[in-house]
C-alpha positions in Angstrom: -0.1 0.0 0.3 2.5 2.4 -1.3 -0.7 5.5 -2.5 -2.2 7.1 -0.1 -5.8 5.1 -1.0 -9.2 5.6 -0.8 -10.0 5.5 2.3 -13.7 4.8 4.0 -14.1 4.4 7.7 -17.2 2.8 9.8 -18.2 3.9 12.7 -20.4 2.1 15.5 -20.5 3.3 18.6 -21.5 0.8 21.8 -21.9 0.5 25.0 -17.7 -0.8 25.8 -16.5 1.6 23.1 -18.0 4.9 22.6 -17.6 7.4 18.7 -15.2 9.6 20.1 -12.8 6.0 21.1 -13.4 5.2 17.2 -12.9 8.0 16.1 -9.6 9.3 17.8 -8.3 5.2 16.8 -9.6 6.1 13.4 -7.4 9.6 13.7 -4.0 8.3 15.2 -3.9 5.6 12.2 -3.7 8.4 9.6 -1.4 10.1 11.6 0.6 7.4 11.7 0.3 6.0 8.1 0.4 9.3 6.9 -3.0 8.8 5.2 -5.9 11.5 4.7 -9.3 10.7 7.4 -11.0 9.5 4.5 -15.3 9.4 4.4 -16.9 8.5 7.5 -20.2 6.9 8.1 -21.0 6.6 11.6 -23.6 3.8 11.9 -26.9 4.4 13.2 -29.9 2.2 14.9 -31.8 2.1 12.2 -29.7 3.3 9.2 -27.8 1.4 6.7 -23.9 3.3 7.2 -22.6 0.2 6.8 -22.8 -1.1 3.6 -23.9 2.5 2.6 -19.3 2.5 3.7 -18.7 -0.1 1.8 -21.0 0.5 -1.4 -19.6 4.0 -1.5 -15.9 2.6 -2.4 -14.3 3.7 -6.0 -13.2 0.2 -7.5 -10.6 1.9 -9.5 -9.2 3.2 -6.5 -8.5 -0.5 -4.9 -11.0 1.2 -1.4 -9.6 0.3 1.7 -13.2 0.2 4.4 -11.6 0.7 8.3 -13.1 0.5 11.3 -11.0 0.2 15.2 -11.4 -3.2 14.9 -13.7 -6.1 13.3 -16.2 -6.1 15.6 -17.5 -2.7 14.9 -18.7 -4.4 11.5 -21.5 -6.3 13.3 -25.3 -4.8 13.8 -25.2 -4.2 17.5 -28.8 -4.9 18.7 -29.1 -8.2 17.1 -27.6 -11.7 19.1 -24.4 -13.8 18.3 -24.9 -16.0 15.4 -26.2 -12.6 13.8 -23.2 -11.1 14.7 -20.3 -13.6 14.0 -23.1 -13.6 9.9 -23.1 -10.5 9.6 -19.2 -9.4 10.0 -18.4 -12.9 7.2 -21.0 -11.2 4.8 -19.5 -8.2 5.0 -16.2 -9.4 4.9 -17.3 -11.5 1.5 -19.2 -8.2 -0.1 -15.9 -5.8 1.2 -13.5 -8.2 -1.2 -15.7 -8.9 -4.0 -15.8 -6.0 -4.4 -11.6 -5.3 -4.7 -11.4 -3.8 -1.7 -10.1 -4.6 1.5 -10.6 -4.2 5.4 -8.0 -2.1 7.9 -8.4 -2.9 11.4 -7.6 0.7 12.7 -6.4 -0.6 15.9 -4.1 -2.9 15.4 -3.3 -2.1 11.5 -4.0 -5.5 10.5 -5.6 -6.5 6.7 -7.7 -8.5 5.3 -5.6 -9.0 2.7 -3.9 -11.1 4.5 -4.7 -14.6 5.4 -3.1 -14.5 9.0 -4.2 -11.1 9.5 -8.0 -11.7 8.6 -7.9 -15.1 10.8 -6.8 -13.1 13.7 -9.5 -10.3 13.4 -12.2 -13.2 13.1 -10.7 -14.8 16.2 -10.2 -11.2 18.4 -13.6 -10.4 17.0 -15.2 -13.6 18.0 -13.8 -13.4 21.2 -15.6 -8.9 21.3 -18.9 -10.1 20.8 -18.9 -13.6 23.7 -17.4 -10.3 25.5 -20.3 -7.9 24.9 -22.9 -9.7 25.9 -21.5 -10.4 29.0 -21.4 -6.6 29.9 -18.8 -5.1 31.6 -16.0 -6.3 33.6 -16.5 -6.0 37.5 -20.2 -5.6 37.9 -22.5 -7.9 40.0 -25.6 -7.7 40.6 -26.1 -7.6 43.9 -30.0 -8.6 44.6 -32.1 -7.7 47.1 -30.4 -6.2 50.1 -30.8 -8.0 53.2 -33.3 -6.5 56.3 -31.3 -4.9 58.9 -32.1 -7.2 61.6 -32.6 -6.2 66.0 -30.6 -7.4 68.2 -33.2 -8.9 69.7 -34.1 -11.5 65.7 -31.1 -12.3 65.8 -30.6 -13.3 69.2 -34.0 -15.3 69.2 -32.3 -16.6 66.1 -29.5 -17.7 68.2 -31.8 -19.7 70.4 -33.2 -21.8 67.6 -30.2 -22.6 65.7 -28.7 -23.8 68.6 -31.2 -25.6 69.8 -31.6 -29.8 69.5 -35.4 -29.0 69.7 -35.6 -28.5 65.8 -33.6 -30.9 64.3 -33.4 -29.8 60.7 -32.1 -26.6 58.5 -36.1 -26.8 57.4 -37.6 -27.0 60.4 -35.7 -24.6 62.0 -35.9 -21.5 59.5 -40.0 -22.4 60.0 -39.4 -22.1 64.1 -38.1 -18.6 63.4 -40.7 -17.4 60.8 -43.3 -18.5 63.3 -41.5 -16.6 65.8 -42.0 -13.0 63.4 -38.9 -13.2 61.5 -39.2 -12.4 58.3 -36.8 -13.8 55.0 -34.8 -16.0 56.3 -32.1 -17.9 54.2 -29.9 -21.6 55.0 -26.9 -18.6 53.9 -27.8 -16.0 56.1 -27.9 -18.4 59.5 -24.4 -20.5 58.0 -23.1 -17.0 57.6 -24.2 -16.0 61.0 -24.2 -18.8 63.1 -21.6 -21.1 61.4 -22.5 -25.1 61.3 -25.5 -26.3 63.4 -24.1 -28.5 66.9 
């Protein structure tokens, strides 16, 4: 790719990578390669800007379709198999027109077999990770109701009593005393194993 190619940039904002971050990667790649930025196609929820960007390339100039990652060719609001299929279909459309896809973040090209395999593997991993949500987030569930000192003491007496043979019977006895929302986990965390 010695001379300046005809560039088409795809921006597909989503929850893990917004439009600003993708544009920054495209600008950095242009500066690194000494290329102009080229035309920008920003995908919207209802639009088909990715297809428009691919179709707008010029065969005579051997256009380069560029996005931050290969993953950005996938529709955001769809299932994982549909995303994989869309990426595959769009890469085939790019190659059928004689164009090349370039990942701005890594500099990989779809015209190189090894690069295409690496991009596809990374896109599959990103699709799987996208469904998981942001890392470090946990669902805490319903907050536990603070127990009064008298409730805790009553729970302790019932829990340690030999009169209640099983955990289920002990929980039932606690509920009859008016203590609500008792779980096995809470009892084991508070008082340890029965003994």
